[in-house]
N, C-alpha and C positions, 0 to 999 in steps of 0.2 A: 418203093412201097407207099401206097396211098394212105391218107389219114381220113378218118370218118369225121363228119361235121359235129357229131355228138361229142366226140373226144376233144375237139377244139373248144367247143363250148364248156365242157367240163373243166378243162385246164384253166380257162379264163375265169370261170366262176369260182374255182379253188382260190385263185389269187385275189379276186374282187367279188366277194359274196353278195354285195348289193347290186352288182352289174345287171343291166339289161343287155342281153347278147342276142344278136341275130346273125346267123351264118347262112350264106348262099353258095351252093356249088355252081360255079360259073360255067363249067364245061361238062359237068356230069361225069368227070373222070376221077373225082376224089383227090385232085392234085392242085386245083385252082379255085380258091375261095375268095369271097368278099365277106368281111365281118364288120358289124356295127357294134361298138361297145360304148355304153353310157354308164358312167360310175362317178361318184363323188370323189373317188381317189384321184381323179384327174384335175381336181380344182387347183388352180395356180400353176399348173404344169403347161409347158409349151406343147404344141402338136407333136413335135419330135420326141419329147420326153414321154408323152402319152403312148406313142407307138412303141418306144423302147420298153415301156412297162408291159405292154401286151406281149411283145416278143419274149421278154423275160419270163412271163407266165407260161409260155409255150415250151419252156425248159429244153431249149436246144433243138427242137423238132423243125423249126423254120429252116428251110434249105436242105433238110433231110427228108423226113416223111412228108413234110408239107412244102411243096414247091413254090407256091405263090399265094400271097394273102394280101388283098387290097383292104386296107383299114380305114374306117371312118370312126373317129373317137370324139366323145364330147362329155360334158358335165351335165347332169340332170338340170332341168329348168328350175330356177329358184335356189340352186345349191350355191 
């Protein structure tokens, strides 16, 4: 079962209300996405920790409804 890009964005924004989120459907199949997430919540966190935080925000859907997610994460400039 595929997952809609709007659902992915919504879950991420629930966890990180200040986040700037961009989702791209890489294959048009609703199964392979790229996401860019920029939030102050990532400040002081390693890239691995940032990605783990996003996966946690997806509440277990990664590997189930969501097959593949290429993540780019960062802290806002000046944060």
